[in-house]
C-alpha positions as CSV (number, residue, x, y, z in Angstrom):
1,X,0.0,0.1,-0.1
2,X,1.4,3.7,-0.8
3,X,0.9,5.7,2.7
4,X,1.3,8.8,0.5
5,X,-1.5,7.9,-1.9
6,X,-3.5,6.7,1.4
7,X,-2.6,10.1,3.1
8,X,-3.9,11.9,0.3
9,X,-7.2,10.2,0.0
10,X,-8.0,10.6,3.5
11,X,-7.2,14.3,3.2
12,X,-9.6,14.6,0.2
13,X,-12.1,12.4,2.1
14,X,-12.2,15.1,5.0
15,X,-12.4,18.0,2.4
16,X,-15.3,16.8,0.5
17,X,-17.2,16.1,4.2
18,X,-17.4,12.8,2.8
19,X,-18.6,9.8,5.0
20,X,-17.6,6.6,3.6
21,X,-20.1,3.5,3.8
22,X,-18.6,1.0,2.2
23,X,-16.0,0.5,-0.7
24,X,-16.3,-0.8,-4.1
25,X,-12.9,-0.7,-5.3
26,X,-9.8,0.8,-3.4
27,X,-6.3,1.1,-5.3
28,X,-4.2,2.7,-3.1
29,X,-1.0,1.8,-5.6
30,X,-2.6,3.0,-8.5
31,X,-4.7,6.0,-6.9
32,X,-8.4,4.8,-7.8
33,X,-11.3,4.8,-5.8
34,X,-14.6,3.8,-6.0
35,X,-16.6,4.3,-2.6
36,X,-20.1,4.7,-1.7
37,X,-21.1,7.3,1.4
38,X,-23.0,10.5,2.3
39,X,-22.1,14.2,1.1
40,X,-24.7,16.9,2.7
41,X,-27.3,14.3,3.4
42,X,-27.1,13.0,0.0
43,X,-26.7,9.0,-0.6
44,X,-23.6,9.3,-3.4
45,X,-20.8,7.4,-5.2
46,X,-17.4,9.0,-5.3
47,X,-15.1,7.9,-8.2
48,X,-11.2,9.4,-7.5
49,X,-8.6,8.9,-10.4
50,X,-5.0,10.1,-10.4
51,X,-4.4,12.8,-12.4
52,X,-1.6,11.5,-14.5
53,X,-4.5,9.3,-16.5
54,X,-5.0,12.1,-18.9
55,X,-7.1,10.1,-21.0
56,X,-9.6,9.3,-18.5
57,X,-10.0,12.8,-16.9
58,X,-10.8,14.0,-20.4
59,X,-13.7,11.2,-20.5
60,X,-14.7,12.2,-17.4
61,X,-15.0,16.0,-18.2
62,X,-16.8,14.9,-21.2
63,X,-19.2,12.8,-19.3
64,X,-20.1,15.7,-16.7
65,X,-21.0,18.0,-19.6
66,X,-23.2,15.7,-21.2
67,X,-25.0,15.0,-17.9
68,X,-25.5,18.8,-17.8
69,X,-26.6,19.1,-21.4
70,X,-29.2,16.5,-20.7
71,X,-30.3,18.1,-17.5
72,X,-31.2,21.1,-20.0
73,X,-32.8,18.6,-22.2
74,X,-35.0,17.1,-19.4
75,X,-36.2,20.4,-18.2
76,X,-37.8,21.0,-21.6
77,X,-41.3,19.5,-20.7
78,X,-42.5,19.5,-24.5
79,X,-39.4,16.5,-24.9
80,X,-39.4,13.2,-23.4
81,X,-37.1,12.9,-20.3
82,X,-34.1,10.7,-20.7
83,X,-33.9,8.6,-17.4
84,X,-30.0,8.9,-16.2
85,X,-27.8,8.8,-13.2
86,X,-27.4,12.0,-12.2
87,X,-23.9,13.4,-11.9
88,X,-23.7,16.0,-8.7
89,X,-20.4,17.3,-8.9
90,X,-16.7,17.4,-10.4
91,X,-13.5,18.6,-9.3
92,X,-9.9,18.5,-8.8
93,X,-6.8,18.9,-6.9
94,X,-3.0,18.4,-7.4
95,X,-3.0,14.7,-7.4
96,X,-6.9,13.7,-7.9
97,X,-9.7,14.3,-9.9
98,X,-13.1,13.2,-8.8
99,X,-17.0,12.8,-9.6
100,X,-19.5,12.5,-7.4
101,X,-22.9,10.6,-8.4
102,X,-26.3,9.9,-6.7
103,X,-26.5,6.4,-5.5
104,X,-29.3,4.7,-6.4
105,X,-30.7,1.4,-4.8
106,X,-30.4,-1.4,-7.3
107,X,-28.2,-3.0,-9.4
108,X,-26.5,-2.7,-13.1
109,X,-27.8,-5.1,-15.7
110,X,-24.3,-7.0,-15.6
111,X,-21.4,-6.6,-13.5
112,X,-18.6,-4.1,-14.1
113,X,-15.7,-6.3,-13.7
114,X,-15.1,-8.0,-17.1
115,X,-14.6,-11.7,-17.1
116,X,-11.7,-13.6,-18.9
117,X,-13.6,-13.0,-22.4
118,X,-10.9,-11.3,-24.4
119,X,-13.5,-8.7,-25.8
120,X,-14.5,-7.0,-22.9
121,X,-16.5,-9.5,-20.8
122,X,-19.9,-7.2,-20.1
123,X,-22.0,-9.7,-22.3
124,X,-23.3,-11.6,-19.2
125,X,-26.7,-10.0,-17.8
126,X,-26.8,-11.1,-13.8
127,X,-29.3,-14.2,-12.4
128,X,-31.7,-11.8,-10.9
129,X,-32.7,-10.3,-14.2
130,X,-32.7,-13.2,-16.7
131,X,-36.6,-13.3,-16.6
132,X,-37.2,-9.9,-16.5
133,X,-36.3,-8.8,-20.4
134,X,-39.9,-8.1,-21.2
135,X,-39.9,-5.6,-18.2
136,X,-36.4,-3.9,-18.9
137,X,-36.0,-4.2,-22.6
138,X,-39.2,-1.9,-23.5
139,X,-37.8,0.8,-20.9
140,X,-34.5,0.7,-22.5
141,X,-36.0,1.2,-26.0
142,X,-38.1,4.1,-24.9
143,X,-35.0,5.7,-23.1
144,X,-33.0,5.4,-26.2
145,X,-36.1,7.1,-28.1
146,X,-35.8,10.0,-25.6
147,X,-32.3,10.4,-26.2
148,X,-32.7,10.6,-29.7
149,X,-35.3,13.8,-29.4
150,X,-31.9,15.9,-28.1
151,X,-31.1,18.8,-30.3
152,X,-28.3,18.4,-32.7
153,X,-27.9,22.1,-32.8
154,X,-24.4,22.7,-31.7
155,X,-25.1,26.3,-31.3
156,X,-27.8,25.6,-28.7
157,X,-25.8,22.9,-27.0
158,X,-23.0,25.6,-26.5
159,X,-20.6,23.4,-27.7
160,X,-17.8,22.5,-30.8
161,X,-19.0,20.1,-33.2
162,X,-15.9,18.6,-33.2
163,X,-16.2,17.7,-29.4
164,X,-18.7,15.0,-30.3
165,X,-17.3,12.8,-32.9
166,X,-19.2,9.6,-34.3
167,X,-19.0,6.5,-32.3
168,X,-16.9,4.6,-35.4
169,X,-14.9,6.0,-38.4
170,X,-17.3,6.7,-41.3
171,X,-15.6,4.0,-43.9
172,X,-14.4,0.6,-43.7
173,X,-10.6,0.1,-45.2
174,X,-10.5,-2.3,-47.8
175,X,-7.2,-3.3,-46.8
176,X,-8.5,-4.2,-43.5
177,X,-11.7,-6.2,-44.6
178,X,-9.4,-8.2,-46.7
179,X,-7.0,-8.9,-43.8
180,X,-9.9,-9.8,-41.4
181,X,-11.6,-12.2,-43.9
182,X,-8.1,-14.3,-44.3
183,X,-8.0,-14.3,-40.0
184,X,-11.8,-14.9,-39.9
185,X,-11.4,-17.3,-42.7
186,X,-14.8,-16.0,-43.9
187,X,-15.7,-14.0,-47.2
188,X,-16.5,-10.5,-46.2
189,X,-16.8,-9.1,-50.1
190,X,-20.6,-8.9,-49.6
191,X,-20.4,-7.1,-46.3
192,X,-18.1,-4.5,-47.8
193,X,-20.2,-4.1,-50.9
194,X,-23.3,-3.6,-49.0
195,X,-21.7,-1.0,-46.8
196,X,-20.0,0.8,-49.6
197,X,-23.4,1.1,-51.5
198,X,-25.8,2.2,-48.6
199,X,-23.0,4.4,-46.3
200,X,-24.2,7.6,-47.8
201,X,-27.9,6.9,-46.9
202,X,-26.9,5.7,-43.6
203,X,-25.1,8.8,-42.7
204,X,-27.5,11.5,-44.0
205,X,-28.2,14.4,-41.8
206,X,-32.1,13.1,-41.0
207,X,-30.4,9.6,-39.6
208,X,-28.1,11.1,-37.4
209,X,-29.3,11.5,-33.8
210,X,-27.7,11.7,-30.0
211,X,-26.6,8.4,-28.9
212,X,-25.0,7.0,-25.6
213,X,-22.4,5.3,-27.6
214,X,-21.6,2.6,-24.9
215,X,-24.9,1.0,-24.1
216,X,-23.4,-2.2,-22.7
217,X,-25.4,-4.2,-20.0
218,X,-23.1,-2.6,-17.3
219,X,-24.0,0.9,-18.0
220,X,-27.8,-0.1,-17.5
221,X,-29.0,0.4,-13.9
222,X,-32.4,-1.1,-12.3
223,X,-33.5,0.5,-9.6
224,X,-35.2,-1.9,-6.9
225,X,-38.6,-0.5,-8.1
226,X,-37.9,-1.7,-11.6
227,X,-37.1,1.7,-13.4
228,X,-34.2,1.7,-15.7
229,X,-31.6,4.4,-15.6
230,X,-28.8,5.1,-18.2
231,X,-25.3,5.6,-16.8
232,X,-21.8,6.5,-18.0
233,X,-21.8,9.1,-21.2
234,X,-18.4,9.5,-21.7
235,X,-18.9,7.9,-25.3
236,X,-22.1,10.0,-26.2
237,X,-21.8,10.5,-29.7
238,X,-24.2,11.9,-32.6
239,X,-24.7,9.1,-34.8
240,X,-26.8,6.6,-36.7
241,X,-30.0,6.4,-34.7
242,X,-29.4,2.5,-34.9
243,X,-26.0,2.5,-33.4
244,X,-27.2,1.9,-29.6
245,X,-29.6,-0.8,-30.7
246,X,-27.1,-2.7,-32.3
247,X,-24.3,-2.2,-29.7
248,X,-26.7,-3.5,-27.0
249,X,-27.7,-6.5,-29.4
250,X,-24.3,-7.5,-30.0
251,X,-23.6,-7.5,-26.2
252,X,-26.9,-9.8,-25.5
253,X,-25.5,-12.5,-28.0
254,X,-26.4,-15.1,-25.0
255,X,-29.7,-14.2,-24.6
256,X,-31.9,-14.8,-27.8
257,X,-35.3,-13.8,-26.2
258,X,-33.5,-10.5,-25.0
259,X,-32.6,-10.0,-28.8
260,X,-35.7,-11.0,-30.2
261,X,-37.5,-8.1,-27.8
262,X,-35.1,-5.3,-28.9
263,X,-35.2,-5.8,-32.3
264,X,-39.3,-6.3,-31.9
265,X,-39.6,-2.9,-30.5
266,X,-37.0,-1.0,-32.1
267,X,-36.5,-2.2,-35.7
268,X,-39.9,-1.1,-37.2
269,X,-39.4,-0.7,-41.0
270,X,-37.0,-1.6,-44.0
271,X,-34.9,1.7,-43.2
272,X,-34.3,0.5,-39.7
273,X,-33.3,-3.0,-40.8
274,X,-30.5,-1.0,-43.2
275,X,-29.4,1.2,-40.5
276,X,-29.4,-2.0,-38.2
277,X,-27.2,-3.8,-40.2
278,X,-24.8,-1.1,-41.0
279,X,-24.4,-0.5,-37.4
280,X,-23.6,-4.0,-36.7
281,X,-21.2,-4.1,-39.6
282,X,-19.4,-1.0,-38.3
283,X,-19.4,-2.1,-34.7
284,X,-18.0,-5.5,-35.1
285,X,-15.3,-4.0,-38.1
286,X,-14.1,-1.5,-35.3
287,X,-13.8,-4.0,-32.3
288,X,-11.9,-6.7,-34.7
289,X,-9.7,-4.2,-36.1
290,X,-8.8,-2.6,-33.1
291,X,-8.1,-6.5,-31.5
292,X,-6.7,-8.2,-34.4
293,X,-4.8,-5.8,-36.9
294,X,-3.7,-2.9,-34.7
295,X,-2.9,-5.2,-31.7
296,X,0.1,-6.7,-31.7
297,X,0.9,-8.2,-28.3
298,X,1.8,-12.0,-27.3
299,X,-1.3,-13.6,-27.1
300,X,-2.4,-12.4,-30.6
301,X,-2.9,-16.2,-31.8
302,X,-5.0,-16.9,-28.9
303,X,-7.2,-13.8,-29.8
304,X,-7.4,-15.0,-33.5
305,X,-8.3,-18.6,-32.5
306,X,-10.9,-17.2,-30.3
307,X,-12.4,-14.3,-32.4
308,X,-12.7,-16.8,-35.4
309,X,-15.1,-19.0,-33.5
310,X,-16.9,-16.3,-31.5
311,X,-20.8,-15.4,-33.0
312,X,-19.8,-12.0,-34.1
313,X,-17.7,-13.1,-36.7
314,X,-20.5,-14.5,-38.1
315,X,-22.4,-11.6,-37.4
316,X,-20.5,-9.4,-39.7
317,X,-20.6,-11.7,-42.7
318,X,-24.5,-12.2,-42.2
319,X,-25.0,-8.8,-41.8
320,X,-23.8,-8.1,-45.6
321,X,-26.0,-10.7,-46.7
322,X,-29.7,-9.9,-45.4
323,X,-31.9,-8.6,-42.1
324,X,-33.2,-12.0,-42.2
325,X,-30.0,-14.1,-42.7
326,X,-28.4,-12.0,-39.5
327,X,-31.3,-12.6,-37.1
328,X,-30.7,-16.5,-38.0
329,X,-27.0,-16.8,-37.0
330,X,-26.8,-18.9,-34.3
């Protein structure tokens, strides 16, 4: 344990008038903490990271900014409200940056700690929610539709357009597609052709909306009263309206009934089906490019073996063929 870090942590706790109830994570060696407690009689979660983690700090700043923009959106009674976990305060000193969020009695849909799955590991729904999909999925879809109503006028938002980029790159690199085809031993020519043919309409202005950008089960909170809340908007973006739905659908790969319910409620016509397919392609292409082409670590061969048999590889191929073929992949 770093005595210096513990001393600085204890000092910060006192300065914030924070009364700790229980710790979720205490990593004194790396200066990272997530603790539940009370500030000014409010039940909160306090997240602390070291100032040396520049990338994470920038993500927290963005999340704090988006939270304030969503608060402004939610004050407009003519628009549907986005159900979200509220951020109360953000601050920093010469050692730490911290965020205080409201604490909600309940649980996330999956754990925040990834399992040994080399690709994220947030795709296992907690047992207590396994038979509640018919109540949870409709709330998720409704909340997504509410988020999509957020204004796209950057002047009204008061931010620069480049501050919030699309979730994924607009184009697929043909060279990378060929490399992935060889690595995965599947023909991705139809996938690439389909994307090239429809990307213009997919990225048309009318199809771009506010997106959470990281709608994994771990970022979906289920309160004890059953209400669904979204948390963690550090990947917030303006992208195609099917990006979030396709993203969550991929992470629900183990749960066919959940996937079917999501598609039933969110994918309603031919335009939706086209945009859903392209969103699946963009997302898997980006994940696999990062994990198999750009990554050159010592376990690359093990990764290739795993990704080759993973259902997402089959999704990538099927999405280029038809929506019906994609839905039948097992």
